[in-house]
Every structure is written in C-alpha cells, then in structure tokens.
Biopython code that builds the backbone (N, CA, C, O; Angstrom):
import numpy as np
from Bio.PDB.StructureBuilder import StructureBuilder

atoms = [
    (1, "MET", "N", (23.909, -7.610, -3.972)),
    (1, "MET", "CA", (22.173, -7.777, -3.897)),
    (1, "MET", "C", (21.807, -7.242, -4.679)),
    (1, "MET", "O", (22.237, -6.116, -4.930)),
    (2, "GLN", "N", (20.921, -7.790, -5.341)),
    (2, "GLN", "CA", (20.176, -7.442, -6.892)),
    (2, "GLN", "C", (19.633, -5.897, -6.862)),
    (2, "GLN", "O", (19.266, -5.247, -5.883)),
    (3, "THR", "N", (19.697, -5.516, -8.223)),
    (3, "THR", "CA", (19.063, -4.462, -8.375)),
    (3, "THR", "C", (17.667, -4.623, -8.563)),
    (3, "THR", "O", (17.360, -5.722, -9.025)),
    (4, "ILE", "N", (16.517, -3.655, -8.283)),
    (4, "ILE", "CA", (15.135, -4.174, -8.253)),
    (4, "ILE", "C", (14.742, -3.184, -9.457)),
    (4, "ILE", "O", (15.261, -2.076, -9.329)),
    (5, "ILE", "N", (13.893, -3.350, -10.664)),
    (5, "ILE", "CA", (13.684, -2.468, -11.739)),
    (5, "ILE", "C", (11.967, -3.001, -11.685)),
    (5, "ILE", "O", (11.467, -4.123, -11.768)),
    (6, "PHE", "N", (11.338, -1.562, -11.498)),
    (6, "PHE", "CA", (9.950, -1.500, -11.647)),
    (6, "PHE", "C", (9.376, -1.495, -12.858)),
    (6, "PHE", "O", (9.604, -0.388, -13.348)),
    (7, "MET", "N", (8.732, -2.173, -13.618)),
    (7, "MET", "CA", (8.427, -2.121, -14.849)),
    (7, "MET", "C", (6.643, -1.078, -14.872)),
    (7, "MET", "O", (5.913, -1.058, -13.881)),
    (8, "GLY", "N", (6.361, -0.472, -15.959)),
    (8, "GLY", "CA", (5.670, 0.474, -15.938)),
    (8, "GLY", "C", (5.124, 1.207, -15.073)),
    (8, "GLY", "O", (5.741, 2.260, -14.909)),
    (9, "SER", "N", (4.104, 1.074, -14.368)),
    (9, "SER", "CA", (3.609, 1.801, -13.718)),
    (9, "SER", "C", (3.499, 1.548, -12.246)),
    (9, "SER", "O", (2.992, 2.322, -11.434)),
    (10, "THR", "N", (4.173, 0.065, -11.924)),
    (10, "THR", "CA", (4.317, -0.627, -10.987)),
    (10, "THR", "C", (4.855, 0.164, -9.450)),
    (10, "THR", "O", (4.193, 0.239, -8.415)),
    (11, "LEU", "N", (6.120, 0.650, -9.669)),
    (11, "LEU", "CA", (6.135, 1.853, -8.256)),
    (11, "LEU", "C", (5.219, 2.788, -7.815)),
    (11, "LEU", "O", (5.171, 3.208, -6.659)),
    (12, "GLU", "N", (4.379, 3.169, -8.860)),
    (12, "GLU", "CA", (3.418, 4.396, -8.448)),
    (12, "GLU", "C", (2.118, 3.359, -7.999)),
    (12, "GLU", "O", (1.408, 3.776, -7.084)),
    (13, "ASP", "N", (1.872, 2.389, -8.440)),
    (13, "ASP", "CA", (0.890, 1.306, -7.844)),
    (13, "ASP", "C", (1.256, 0.945, -6.529)),
    (13, "ASP", "O", (0.409, 1.297, -5.707)),
    (14, "ILE", "N", (2.329, 0.304, -6.007)),
    (14, "ILE", "CA", (2.829, 0.460, -4.898)),
    (14, "ILE", "C", (2.661, 1.840, -4.055)),
    (14, "ILE", "O", (1.761, 1.848, -3.215)),
    (15, "ARG", "N", (3.144, 2.549, -4.152)),
    (15, "ARG", "CA", (2.971, 3.920, -3.469)),
    (15, "ARG", "C", (1.613, 4.467, -3.190)),
    (15, "ARG", "O", (1.224, 5.396, -2.482)),
    (16, "ASN", "N", (0.928, 3.493, -4.066)),
    (16, "ASN", "CA", (-0.751, 3.708, -3.759)),
    (16, "ASN", "C", (-1.427, 3.001, -2.592)),
    (16, "ASN", "O", (-2.342, 3.444, -1.897)),
    (17, "PHE", "N", (-0.761, 1.721, -2.492)),
    (17, "PHE", "CA", (-0.943, 0.980, -1.505)),
    (17, "PHE", "C", (-1.327, 1.411, 0.327)),
    (17, "PHE", "O", (-0.618, 2.353, 0.682)),
    (18, "PRO", "N", (-1.865, 1.119, 0.969)),
    (18, "PRO", "CA", (-1.453, 1.641, 2.503)),
    (18, "PRO", "C", (-0.578, 1.343, 3.002)),
    (18, "PRO", "O", (-0.035, 0.269, 2.740)),
    (19, "THR", "N", (-0.163, 2.099, 3.817)),
    (19, "THR", "CA", (1.521, 1.958, 4.248)),
    (19, "THR", "C", (1.788, 0.649, 4.690)),
    (19, "THR", "O", (2.834, 0.112, 4.327)),
    (20, "SER", "N", (0.657, -0.194, 5.729)),
    (20, "SER", "CA", (1.088, -1.342, 6.295)),
    (20, "SER", "C", (1.311, -2.342, 4.888)),
    (20, "SER", "O", (2.378, -2.930, 5.070)),
    (21, "ALA", "N", (0.981, -2.572, 4.155)),
    (21, "ALA", "CA", (0.851, -3.150, 2.812)),
    (21, "ALA", "C", (2.283, -2.820, 2.000)),
    (21, "ALA", "O", (2.925, -3.775, 1.561)),
    (22, "ARG", "N", (2.741, -1.535, 1.822)),
    (22, "ARG", "CA", (3.510, -1.090, 1.344)),
    (22, "ARG", "C", (5.024, -1.701, 2.279)),
    (22, "ARG", "O", (5.942, -2.340, 1.766)),
    (23, "GLN", "N", (4.958, -1.426, 3.237)),
    (23, "GLN", "CA", (5.803, -1.799, 4.627)),
    (23, "GLN", "C", (6.148, -3.520, 4.363)),
    (23, "GLN", "O", (7.244, -4.081, 4.363)),
    (24, "ALA", "N", (5.028, -3.985, 4.186)),
    (24, "ALA", "CA", (4.950, -5.445, 4.436)),
    (24, "ALA", "C", (5.801, -5.949, 2.962)),
    (24, "ALA", "O", (6.771, -6.700, 2.869)),
    (25, "LEU", "N", (5.025, -5.222, 1.872)),
    (25, "LEU", "CA", (6.004, -5.479, 0.532)),
    (25, "LEU", "C", (7.600, -5.219, 0.263)),
    (25, "LEU", "O", (8.401, -5.831, -0.443)),
    (26, "GLY", "N", (7.743, -4.078, 1.098)),
    (26, "GLY", "CA", (9.116, -3.864, 1.154)),
    (26, "GLY", "C", (9.967, -4.532, 1.703)),
    (26, "GLY", "O", (11.136, -4.607, 1.325)),
    (27, "ARG", "N", (9.391, -5.214, 2.854)),
    (27, "ARG", "CA", (10.414, -6.370, 3.166)),
    (27, "ARG", "C", (10.504, -7.477, 2.482)),
    (27, "ARG", "O", (11.573, -8.072, 2.618)),
    (28, "GLN", "N", (9.779, -7.913, 1.836)),
    (28, "GLN", "CA", (9.660, -9.193, 0.793)),
    (28, "GLN", "C", (10.658, -8.923, -0.469)),
    (28, "GLN", "O", (11.392, -9.744, -1.018)),
    (29, "LEU", "N", (10.482, -7.543, -0.775)),
    (29, "LEU", "CA", (11.544, -7.316, -1.610)),
    (29, "LEU", "C", (12.840, -7.383, -1.444)),
    (29, "LEU", "O", (13.569, -7.933, -2.269)),
    (30, "LEU", "N", (13.355, -6.720, -0.143)),
    (30, "LEU", "CA", (14.418, -6.863, 0.288)),
    (30, "LEU", "C", (14.726, -8.032, 0.742)),
    (30, "LEU", "O", (15.838, -8.064, 1.269)),
    (31, "ARG", "N", (13.971, -9.315, 0.730)),
    (31, "ARG", "CA", (14.459, -10.962, 0.746)),
    (31, "ARG", "C", (14.815, -11.079, -0.298)),
    (31, "ARG", "O", (15.884, -11.669, -0.455)),
    (32, "LEU", "N", (14.089, -10.576, -1.473)),
    (32, "LEU", "CA", (14.294, -11.228, -2.945)),
    (32, "LEU", "C", (15.730, -10.630, -3.054)),
    (32, "LEU", "O", (16.640, -11.455, -3.136)),
    (33, "GLN", "N", (16.045, -9.342, -3.064)),
    (33, "GLN", "CA", (17.233, -8.805, -3.234)),
    (33, "GLN", "C", (18.427, -9.527, -2.546)),
    (33, "GLN", "O", (19.499, -9.570, -3.149)),
    (34, "GLU", "N", (18.303, -10.092, -1.329)),
    (34, "GLU", "CA", (19.665, -10.763, -0.743)),
    (34, "GLU", "C", (19.246, -11.947, -1.216)),
    (34, "GLU", "O", (19.603, -12.708, -0.317)),
    (35, "GLY", "N", (18.603, -12.755, -2.227)),
    (35, "GLY", "CA", (18.263, -14.126, -2.769)),
    (35, "GLY", "C", (17.630, -14.948, -1.833)),
    (35, "GLY", "O", (17.808, -16.163, -1.924)),
    (36, "LEU", "N", (16.827, -14.435, -0.832)),
    (36, "LEU", "CA", (15.602, -15.487, -0.693)),
    (36, "LEU", "C", (14.444, -15.457, -0.950)),
    (36, "LEU", "O", (13.952, -14.419, -1.392)),
    (37, "ASP", "N", (13.746, -16.500, -0.760)),
    (37, "ASP", "CA", (12.528, -16.337, -1.105)),
    (37, "ASP", "C", (11.407, -15.765, 0.035)),
    (37, "ASP", "O", (11.417, -15.982, 1.246)),
    (38, "PRO", "N", (10.097, -14.680, -1.029)),
    (38, "PRO", "CA", (9.337, -14.022, -0.044)),
    (38, "PRO", "C", (8.780, -15.050, 0.724)),
    (38, "PRO", "O", (8.907, -16.206, 0.321)),
    (39, "GLN", "N", (7.858, -14.691, 2.329)),
    (39, "GLN", "CA", (7.675, -16.035, 2.862)),
    (39, "GLN", "C", (6.323, -16.155, 2.511)),
    (39, "GLN", "O", (5.745, -16.921, 3.282)),
    (40, "ASP", "N", (5.372, -15.540, 1.366)),
    (40, "ASP", "CA", (4.260, -16.252, 1.048)),
    (40, "ASP", "C", (4.086, -15.722, -0.639)),
    (40, "ASP", "O", (3.728, -14.644, -1.114)),
    (41, "TRP", "N", (4.397, -16.654, -1.092)),
    (41, "TRP", "CA", (4.572, -16.887, -3.003)),
    (41, "TRP", "C", (4.201, -17.924, -3.390)),
    (41, "TRP", "O", (4.355, -18.976, -2.769)),
    (42, "LYS", "N", (3.461, -17.773, -4.851)),
    (42, "LYS", "CA", (3.008, -19.178, -5.461)),
    (42, "LYS", "C", (3.513, -18.612, -7.054)),
    (42, "LYS", "O", (3.323, -17.473, -7.481)),
    (43, "PRO", "N", (4.231, -19.791, -7.817)),
    (43, "PRO", "CA", (4.465, -19.483, -8.967)),
    (43, "PRO", "C", (3.358, -19.245, -9.975)),
    (43, "PRO", "O", (2.237, -19.717, -9.788)),
    (44, "MET", "N", (3.704, -18.411, -11.200)),
    (44, "MET", "CA", (2.535, -17.745, -12.146)),
    (44, "MET", "C", (2.679, -17.864, -13.489)),
    (44, "MET", "O", (2.545, -17.097, -14.443)),
    (45, "LYS", "N", (3.135, -19.575, -13.272)),
    (45, "LYS", "CA", (3.464, -20.016, -14.876)),
    (45, "LYS", "C", (2.693, -19.364, -16.279)),
    (45, "LYS", "O", (3.098, -19.364, -17.442)),
    (46, "THR", "N", (1.552, -18.870, -15.758)),
    (46, "THR", "CA", (0.833, -18.317, -16.993)),
    (46, "THR", "C", (1.175, -17.099, -17.466)),
    (46, "THR", "O", (0.810, -16.604, -18.533)),
    (47, "ILE", "N", (1.868, -16.638, -16.667)),
    (47, "ILE", "CA", (2.631, -15.159, -17.087)),
    (47, "ILE", "C", (3.730, -15.534, -17.807)),
    (47, "ILE", "O", (3.765, -15.271, -19.010)),
    (48, "GLY", "N", (4.639, -16.109, -17.268)),
    (48, "GLY", "CA", (5.895, -16.509, -17.950)),
    (48, "GLY", "C", (6.792, -17.375, -16.878)),
    (48, "GLY", "O", (6.544, -17.394, -15.672)),
    (49, "PRO", "N", (7.771, -18.023, -17.441)),
    (49, "PRO", "CA", (8.890, -19.254, -16.795)),
    (49, "PRO", "C", (9.657, -18.401, -15.657)),
    (49, "PRO", "O", (10.468, -17.508, -15.904)),
    (50, "GLY", "N", (9.328, -18.758, -14.572)),
    (50, "GLY", "CA", (9.816, -17.720, -13.657)),
    (50, "GLY", "C", (9.386, -17.292, -13.090)),
    (50, "GLY", "O", (9.863, -17.296, -11.956)),
    (51, "VAL", "N", (8.225, -16.599, -13.298)),
    (51, "VAL", "CA", (7.308, -15.024, -12.740)),
    (51, "VAL", "C", (6.619, -16.027, -11.544)),
    (51, "VAL", "O", (6.134, -17.148, -11.700)),
    (52, "ARG", "N", (6.732, -15.329, -10.456)),
    (52, "ARG", "CA", (5.839, -15.631, -9.273)),
    (52, "ARG", "C", (5.476, -14.575, -8.497)),
    (52, "ARG", "O", (6.121, -13.528, -8.546)),
    (53, "GLU", "N", (4.440, -14.718, -7.719)),
    (53, "GLU", "CA", (3.504, -13.681, -7.013)),
    (53, "GLU", "C", (3.702, -13.673, -5.817)),
    (53, "GLU", "O", (3.369, -14.611, -5.092)),
    (54, "VAL", "N", (4.249, -12.667, -5.425)),
    (54, "VAL", "CA", (4.521, -12.422, -3.495)),
    (54, "VAL", "C", (2.868, -11.895, -3.420)),
    (54, "VAL", "O", (2.362, -11.192, -4.295)),
    (55, "ARG", "N", (2.230, -12.325, -2.340)),
    (55, "ARG", "CA", (1.411, -12.508, -1.413)),
    (55, "ARG", "C", (1.540, -11.692, -0.116)),
    (55, "ARG", "O", (2.328, -12.135, 0.719)),
    (56, "ILE", "N", (0.821, -10.473, 0.190)),
    (56, "ILE", "CA", (0.688, -9.688, 1.340)),
    (56, "ILE", "C", (-0.635, -9.590, 1.863)),
    (56, "ILE", "O", (-1.365, -9.316, 0.910)),
    (57, "HIS", "N", (-1.263, -9.675, 2.861)),
    (57, "HIS", "CA", (-2.016, -10.053, 3.705)),
    (57, "HIS", "C", (-1.964, -8.885, 4.817)),
    (57, "HIS", "O", (-1.543, -9.158, 5.942)),
    (58, "ALA", "N", (-2.431, -7.469, 4.467)),
    (58, "ALA", "CA", (-2.280, -6.436, 5.446)),
    (58, "ALA", "C", (-3.478, -5.394, 5.325)),
    (58, "ALA", "O", (-3.521, -4.347, 4.680)),
    (59, "GLY", "N", (-4.656, -6.130, 6.322)),
    (59, "GLY", "CA", (-5.913, -5.475, 5.728)),
    (59, "GLY", "C", (-6.281, -4.960, 4.339)),
    (59, "GLY", "O", (-6.547, -3.805, 4.003)),
    (60, "GLY", "N", (-6.234, -6.187, 3.531)),
    (60, "GLY", "CA", (-6.692, -6.627, 2.609)),
    (60, "GLY", "C", (-5.766, -7.374, 1.482)),
    (60, "GLY", "O", (-4.599, -7.132, 1.790)),
    (61, "ALA", "N", (-5.806, -8.101, 0.423)),
    (61, "ALA", "CA", (-4.973, -9.003, -0.125)),
    (61, "ALA", "C", (-4.302, -7.996, -1.142)),
    (61, "ALA", "O", (-4.948, -7.403, -2.006)),
    (62, "PHE", "N", (-3.136, -7.884, -0.981)),
    (62, "PHE", "CA", (-2.097, -7.066, -2.375)),
    (62, "PHE", "C", (-1.049, -8.270, -3.041)),
    (62, "PHE", "O", (-0.495, -9.147, -2.379)),
    (63, "ARG", "N", (-0.977, -8.148, -3.940)),
    (63, "ARG", "CA", (-0.070, -8.990, -4.648)),
    (63, "ARG", "C", (0.766, -8.335, -5.662)),
    (63, "ARG", "O", (0.146, -7.521, -6.346)),
    (64, "ALA", "N", (2.501, -8.532, -6.047)),
    (64, "ALA", "CA", (3.019, -8.327, -7.000)),
    (64, "ALA", "C", (3.537, -9.272, -7.781)),
    (64, "ALA", "O", (3.935, -10.254, -7.155)),
    (65, "PHE", "N", (3.656, -9.306, -8.828)),
    (65, "PHE", "CA", (4.195, -10.249, -9.835)),
    (65, "PHE", "C", (5.685, -10.224, -9.845)),
    (65, "PHE", "O", (6.095, -9.112, -10.177)),
    (66, "TYR", "N", (6.477, -10.943, -9.632)),
    (66, "TYR", "CA", (7.657, -10.544, -10.098)),
    (66, "TYR", "C", (9.085, -11.567, -10.647)),
    (66, "TYR", "O", (8.669, -12.724, -10.702)),
    (67, "VAL", "N", (9.998, -11.534, -10.897)),
    (67, "VAL", "CA", (10.510, -12.895, -12.083)),
    (67, "VAL", "C", (12.539, -11.943, -11.462)),
    (67, "VAL", "O", (12.940, -10.782, -11.538)),
    (68, "THR", "N", (13.128, -13.112, -10.986)),
    (68, "THR", "CA", (14.377, -13.087, -10.369)),
    (68, "THR", "C", (15.540, -13.910, -11.439)),
    (68, "THR", "O", (16.770, -13.941, -11.451)),
    (69, "ASN", "N", (14.586, -14.474, -12.215)),
    (69, "ASN", "CA", (16.085, -15.460, -12.922)),
    (69, "ASN", "C", (16.574, -14.926, -14.229)),
    (69, "ASN", "O", (17.102, -15.644, -15.078)),
    (70, "ILE", "N", (16.368, -13.568, -14.371)),
    (70, "ILE", "CA", (16.959, -12.658, -15.794)),
    (70, "ILE", "C", (17.572, -11.667, -15.465)),
    (70, "ILE", "O", (17.190, -10.529, -15.189)),
    (71, "GLY", "N", (19.049, -12.362, -15.521)),
    (71, "GLY", "CA", (20.269, -10.909, -15.008)),
    (71, "GLY", "C", (20.460, -11.067, -13.981)),
    (71, "GLY", "O", (20.411, -12.191, -13.481)),
    (72, "ASN", "N", (20.787, -9.817, -13.209)),
    (72, "ASN", "CA", (20.989, -9.981, -11.684)),
    (72, "ASN", "C", (20.238, -8.591, -11.368)),
    (72, "ASN", "O", (20.758, -7.533, -11.012)),
    (73, "ALA", "N", (18.917, -8.865, -11.584)),
    (73, "ALA", "CA", (17.964, -7.930, -10.836)),
    (73, "ALA", "C", (16.406, -8.607, -11.112)),
    (73, "ALA", "O", (15.909, -9.182, -12.080)),
    (74, "VAL", "N", (15.930, -8.254, -9.829)),
    (74, "VAL", "CA", (14.409, -8.754, -9.575)),
    (74, "VAL", "C", (13.559, -7.585, -10.366)),
    (74, "VAL", "O", (13.427, -6.407, -10.037)),
    (75, "TYR", "N", (12.999, -8.306, -11.562)),
    (75, "TYR", "CA", (11.723, -7.495, -12.215)),
    (75, "TYR", "C", (10.476, -7.339, -11.521)),
    (75, "TYR", "O", (9.841, -8.378, -11.340)),
    (76, "VAL", "N", (9.891, -6.048, -11.009)),
    (76, "VAL", "CA", (8.518, -6.534, -10.397)),
    (76, "VAL", "C", (7.816, -5.926, -11.626)),
    (76, "VAL", "O", (8.048, -4.827, -12.131)),
    (77, "LEU", "N", (7.049, -6.710, -11.952)),
    (77, "LEU", "CA", (6.004, -6.483, -13.113)),
    (77, "LEU", "C", (4.907, -6.081, -13.138)),
    (77, "LEU", "O", (4.408, -5.772, -14.220)),
    (78, "HIS", "N", (4.186, -5.960, -11.930)),
    (78, "HIS", "CA", (2.996, -5.550, -11.511)),
    (78, "HIS", "C", (2.455, -6.001, -10.206)),
    (78, "HIS", "O", (2.730, -7.088, -9.699)),
    (79, "ALA", "N", (1.582, -5.008, -9.628)),
    (79, "ALA", "CA", (1.460, -4.823, -8.121)),
    (79, "ALA", "C", (-0.079, -4.509, -7.938)),
    (79, "ALA", "O", (-0.404, -3.471, -8.514)),
    (80, "PHE", "N", (-0.809, -4.970, -7.465)),
    (80, "PHE", "CA", (-2.090, -4.557, -7.248)),
    (80, "PHE", "C", (-2.971, -4.842, -6.160)),
    (80, "PHE", "O", (-2.632, -5.563, -5.221)),
    (81, "VAL", "N", (-3.660, -4.507, -6.220)),
    (81, "VAL", "CA", (-4.978, -5.154, -4.873)),
    (81, "VAL", "C", (-6.330, -6.083, -5.669)),
    (81, "VAL", "O", (-7.173, -5.845, -6.534)),
    (82, "LYS", "N", (-5.836, -7.575, -4.552)),
    (82, "LYS", "CA", (-6.857, -8.548, -5.125)),
    (82, "LYS", "C", (-7.907, -8.586, -4.080)),
    (82, "LYS", "O", (-7.910, -8.564, -2.849)),
    (83, "LYS", "N", (-9.126, -8.676, -5.365)),
    (83, "LYS", "CA", (-10.633, -8.637, -5.004)),
    (83, "LYS", "C", (-11.352, -9.363, -4.800)),
    (83, "LYS", "O", (-12.277, -9.354, -3.988)),
    (84, "THR", "N", (-10.940, -10.320, -5.719)),
    (84, "THR", "CA", (-11.640, -11.386, -5.839)),
    (84, "THR", "C", (-10.671, -12.908, -5.670)),
    (84, "THR", "O", (-9.443, -12.880, -5.757)),
    (85, "GLN", "N", (-11.484, -14.242, -5.412)),
    (85, "GLN", "CA", (-10.844, -15.343, -5.210)),
    (85, "GLN", "C", (-9.896, -15.988, -6.357)),
    (85, "GLN", "O", (-9.135, -16.951, -6.257)),
    (86, "THR", "N", (-10.152, -15.228, -7.393)),
    (86, "THR", "CA", (-8.796, -15.302, -8.579)),
    (86, "THR", "C", (-8.122, -14.181, -9.227)),
    (86, "THR", "O", (-8.558, -13.030, -9.225)),
    (87, "THR", "N", (-7.224, -14.503, -9.688)),
    (87, "THR", "CA", (-6.504, -13.196, -10.171)),
    (87, "THR", "C", (-7.379, -12.855, -11.246)),
    (87, "THR", "O", (-7.813, -13.826, -11.865)),
    (88, "SER", "N", (-7.765, -11.686, -11.644)),
    (88, "SER", "CA", (-8.392, -11.143, -12.808)),
    (88, "SER", "C", (-7.512, -11.422, -14.210)),
    (88, "SER", "O", (-6.292, -11.585, -14.236)),
    (89, "PRO", "N", (-8.282, -11.436, -15.203)),
    (89, "PRO", "CA", (-7.830, -11.769, -16.661)),
    (89, "PRO", "C", (-6.947, -10.500, -16.890)),
    (89, "PRO", "O", (-5.856, -10.552, -17.459)),
    (90, "LYS", "N", (-7.432, -9.512, -16.466)),
    (90, "LYS", "CA", (-6.629, -8.028, -16.956)),
    (90, "LYS", "C", (-5.278, -7.744, -15.806)),
    (90, "LYS", "O", (-4.545, -6.756, -15.752)),
    (91, "ASP", "N", (-5.269, -8.623, -15.194)),
    (91, "ASP", "CA", (-3.792, -8.370, -14.563)),
    (91, "ASP", "C", (-2.890, -9.370, -14.813)),
    (91, "ASP", "O", (-1.678, -9.166, -14.867)),
    (92, "ILE", "N", (-3.402, -10.428, -14.968)),
    (92, "ILE", "CA", (-2.449, -12.087, -15.854)),
    (92, "ILE", "C", (-2.034, -11.044, -16.921)),
    (92, "ILE", "O", (-0.817, -10.868, -16.978)),
    (93, "ALA", "N", (-2.888, -10.214, -17.898)),
    (93, "ALA", "CA", (-2.630, -9.736, -18.865)),
    (93, "ALA", "C", (-1.572, -8.539, -18.835)),
    (93, "ALA", "O", (-0.883, -8.107, -19.760)),
    (94, "LEU", "N", (-1.609, -8.330, -18.155)),
    (94, "LEU", "CA", (-0.174, -6.735, -17.703)),
    (94, "LEU", "C", (0.770, -7.274, -17.573)),
    (94, "LEU", "O", (1.851, -7.020, -18.106)),
    (95, "GLY", "N", (0.396, -8.474, -16.520)),
    (95, "GLY", "CA", (1.705, -9.328, -16.060)),
    (95, "GLY", "C", (2.649, -9.758, -17.457)),
    (95, "GLY", "O", (3.802, -9.490, -17.792)),
    (96, "GLN", "N", (1.681, -10.463, -18.003)),
    (96, "GLN", "CA", (2.423, -10.900, -19.416)),
    (96, "GLN", "C", (3.104, -9.919, -20.198)),
    (96, "GLN", "O", (4.309, -10.000, -20.432)),
    (97, "GLN", "N", (2.283, -8.881, -20.660)),
    (97, "GLN", "CA", (2.702, -7.710, -21.468)),
    (97, "GLN", "C", (4.070, -7.108, -20.990)),
    (97, "GLN", "O", (4.810, -6.541, -21.794)),
    (98, "ARG", "N", (4.456, -7.272, -19.392)),
    (98, "ARG", "CA", (4.964, -6.585, -19.041)),
    (98, "ARG", "C", (6.421, -7.167, -19.074)),
    (98, "ARG", "O", (7.411, -6.496, -19.365)),
    (99, "PHE", "N", (6.434, -8.746, -18.677)),
    (99, "PHE", "CA", (7.252, -9.760, -19.110)),
    (99, "PHE", "C", (7.786, -9.976, -20.339)),
    (99, "PHE", "O", (8.925, -10.395, -20.545)),
    (100, "LYS", "N", (6.781, -9.627, -21.356)),
    (100, "LYS", "CA", (7.645, -9.416, -22.755)),
    (100, "LYS", "C", (8.640, -8.573, -22.746)),
    (100, "LYS", "O", (9.701, -8.732, -23.348)),
    (101, "GLN", "N", (8.325, -7.600, -22.031)),
    (101, "GLN", "CA", (9.075, -6.052, -22.187)),
    (101, "GLN", "C", (10.565, -6.291, -21.840)),
    (101, "GLN", "O", (11.491, -5.738, -22.434)),
    (102, "ILE", "N", (10.724, -7.286, -20.681)),
    (102, "ILE", "CA", (11.992, -7.623, -20.553)),
    (102, "ILE", "C", (12.663, -7.934, -21.897)),
    (102, "ILE", "O", (13.572, -7.160, -22.199)),
    (103, "GLY", "N", (12.447, -8.702, -22.567)),
    (103, "GLY", "CA", (13.422, -9.317, -23.807)),
    (103, "GLY", "C", (14.591, -10.042, -23.298)),
    (103, "GLY", "O", (15.817, -9.926, -23.304)),
    (104, "LYS", "N", (13.390, -11.105, -22.706)),
    (104, "LYS", "CA", (14.843, -12.244, -22.153)),
    (104, "LYS", "C", (15.180, -12.893, -23.362)),
    (104, "LYS", "O", (16.095, -13.717, -23.387)),
]
sb = StructureBuilder()
sb.init_structure("model")
sb.init_model(0)
sb.init_chain("A")
sb.init_seg("    ")
for serial, (resi, resn, name, xyz) in enumerate(atoms, 1):
    if name == "N":
        sb.init_residue(resn, " ", resi, " ")
    sb.init_atom(name, np.array(xyz, "f"), 0.0, 1.0, " ", f" {name:<3s}", serial, name[0])
structure = sb.get_structure()
C-alpha cells in the first residue's frame, strides 16, 4: 500500500471540507493507495506530467490534485472547492508550485 503525502496546507484544507466530501475523498485516496484509479478523475497536464485531478460531488464540487508516479507514494498536491466551470489560475499555480517541490 502506498503512503500518502499531503503537500503544504492540503490536509488542513481537506479537513475543512464538509463531512460527506471528506469521506468521499478519503475513499478515493484509499483506492489510490491500493493502486487503483479514483472513480472520477481527469489528467491535469498543465500542472505537471502524471498529475491528475480527483473529482468529488458531495453537496458541491470538490477537487484534489495528486500524482502517483513518483516513488512509492501518493502526493496530494492541492485540495479545494471548485466554484466555477473552469479551474482557477490560482489553484493551477498552487498545484504547479507544490509539484515542483516534490523534486522529481
């Protein structure tokens, strides 16, 4: 089972999600630890190679950027509440910054 590493304030951000969103994201992170894909995801090449976005629909739109192709870990780069149709430049920039911190 892969280790989960939360980058920056990501764990605290997830703790601020509503209970239903936290639980749904937790189930998807467990799938990642087991080597499975989340049930709803898309690639986020603008953030970095291998970065994906897990999508949670639980009384709102919640997202988390992650990467699994570095070492034996799941790096959760950023988690946020999505408020518009497109991902905000601020969220993309933060994901890119944290991806670079991994030091691939």
